[in-house]
C-alpha positions, -999 to +999 in steps of 0.1 A: +001-002-001+011+030-011+024+062+017-010+081+030-014+117+030-012+119+069+024+098+060+036+121+035+025+153+057+047+131+086+078+125+065+078+162+052+075+179+082+108+158+093+125+166+062+113+205+070+125+204+108+157+192+095+160+217+068+153+246+096+183+234+117+205+232+093+195+269+089+198+285+124+229+272+132+262+251+119+256+216+115+269+188+137+281+173+108+297+205+093+315+206+129+321+167+126+338+174+086+360+204+104+377+181+129+382+151+110+396+176+082+418+190+113+427+154+124+441+142+088+464+173+091+476+171+127+483+134+113+502+146+084+521+170+104+530+139+129+537+107+104+541+123+070+516+131+041+517+098+021+511+075+053+483+093+063+470+094+028+473+058+024+455+054+061+427+079+048+424+056+015+422+024+036+400+040+059+371+049+034+374+013+021+370-001+056+339+030+065+319+017+032+312-017+045+311-005+080+286+021+073+265-003+047+263-027+080+251+004+103+225+011+079+207-026+080+215-022+121+200+009+126+170+003+100+160-025+123+168-004+157+149+023+145+117+003+129+115-026+154+133-013+184+154-045+184+189-044+194+198-073+164+231-091+183+228-117+154+236-086+125+273-094+120+264-130+114+241-118+085+279-105+072+293-137+075+261-154+059+265-131+029+303-139+029+300-183+030+268-177+006+291-162-024+318-192-016+285-216-017+273-200-047+307-200-065+312-237-054+282-245-072+295-232-105+279-192-108+305-167-117+320-148-088+296-118-099+264-136-096+278-159-069+280-125-047+246-114-059+231-145-050+247-143-021+225-107-011+196-121-022+198-152+003+213-132+030+180-113+026+162-143+023+176-154+060+170-123+079+136-129+066+131-160+074+142-150+110+114-124+113+093-153+108+100-180+130+119-158+159+105-121+157+069-121+148+061-145+170+083-132+201+067-094+189+030-116+192+039-129+227+050-098+238+082-105+245+100-083+269+138-065+262+156-093+282+142-119+261+145-104+227+181-095+235+193-133+249+170-143+215+194-118+195+221-133+207+212-170+205+204-165+170+234-157+165+253-184+176+230-204+153+239-189+123+280-188+129+281-223+144+259-235+111+283-216+090+310-235+109+295-267+111+286-265+071+318-245+058+346-255+089+364-227+108+394-225+087+403-193+071+386-188+033+385-170+008+361-156-022+389-168-048+399-134-063+424-123-073+438-101-043+476-092-059+463-064-084+464-032-073+461+003-089+489+030-082+482+064-072+512+084-073+527+070-039+499+057-030+486+021-034+450+008-035+440-031-042+423-035-072+393-054-049+393-025-026+390-001-050+360-021-062+349-027-028+351+010-024+332+024-052+305-007-048+300+003-014+298+044-019+270+035-046+252+013-028+251+039+005+243+066-023+209+041-034+201+036+003+200+073+011+182+082-020+157+056-015+147+062+017+140+095+010+122+095-018+105+066-028+074+052-014+086+021+009+116+042+022+089+073+035+066+043+055+099+032+070+108+066+082+071+072+089+068+037+110+101+048+128+092+083+137+054+072+148+040+033+145+007+042+158+002+069+135+014+050+107-010+020+120-040+045+122-028+061+088-033+027+068+002+021+067+003-023+063+030-024+090+036-058+088+043-053+052+069-024+061+083-049+092+093-074+060+109-049+036+131-037+069+145-072+070+147-082+040+169-045+029+182-046+064+195-089+054+206-074+014+229-047+028+242-067+055+253-095+025+263-067+006+287-057+035+299-091+042+311-099+009+325-060+007+343-072+039+356-100+026+366-086-006+385-060+009+404-082+032+409-114+012+407-139+035+381-145+066+364-170+090+333-177+108+337-152+137+345-117+113+311-114+122+314-111+155+345-084+152+330-065+132+296-061+150+308-041+179+320-011+148+285-013+135+271-008+166+298+020+170+288+034+139+251+034+145+251+055+178+277+079+164+253+083+137+224+087+152+202+056+166+174+046+145+189+073+113+198+056+079+217+081+070+242+089+103+245+051+097+260+057+065+285+087+082+293+073+113+306+041+092+328+065+077+342+080+105+347+050+123+363+028+094+389+065+090+392+068+124+400+031+132+429+034+102+438+065+113+449+050+147+474+024+131+495+053+121+498+052+162+489+021+175+487-019+166+464-025+142+448-053+170+436-021+189+413-005+157+383-020+175+392+000+207+397+029+192+363+025+174+344+022+210+364+052+225+348+073+198+314+058+209+317+065+246+333+102+239+300+107+214+279+096+243+295+121+261+297+153+247+268+141+222+244+113+234+219+115+202+246+115+179+253+135+148+222+133+135+201+125+161+172+149+174+143+149+201+112+123+195+083+146+194+055+139+214+031+116+202 
């Protein structure tokens, strides 16, 4: 069912409010960009322009798959009010579905596309057999929390049972690279970066201009109003899981492509960065998740100029703590209007 006039008015009011806020004062995004630029200049002065620029390129690559993964996480969190701790394992499913379809004989690009569709289907299945029954039973926060953890373990150990726990690759060429003066970028990393940024742009446009995108935003803003306005809420919920799963599959594939090798546990490690990006951008705000993912990716890669790479997740959570202290609503967060 298409968005009703009431829902369209609600979405338009959100957009108008955002515009008025941006005109009234310098936006938090502008401040953030300025801070990131200052940090880049300081790092370049301390460690050299070339190493800093190389870390920046790597940060954009990491930010592309982190942002995509965070979008799916924040859609579920904003629309369904569910903290989905199984989301990282959907990224793992996307990478391993690619291996499965490639083993069945599909060319790698088609295997990747099939893996994204399969991950979206898996996310929808979890809605039908886990989350919908729990909502109907009016499960509490603790029950949902434990169910999400348990579902993540089921997905992870199922992957290990069928595919093993050894390190895997997608079988693509990870040796070729592109020279950008003194900088180097792996060919697959470049592809992952371009695909990730393009997907982030398309998702942002779809959420803003398509009917289902407006319904999702209206549903997240006020579920009761969306229901009485005639929105098919179950359809919105189903589409939320499909989009979330599709983006999770894509993010997992981009991670596997950019890193080159992986095992079934990478989803747990990435999940920490995904939550940091979600909170950093503003809980429930897909646009914020995009920016938050890029900020986390850049910050973690910049940290490798000073610390061992194994501390990158800690850097993401340090940023998260600082954001909660000084800007608890996140970059794009705002106070909810009264019903």
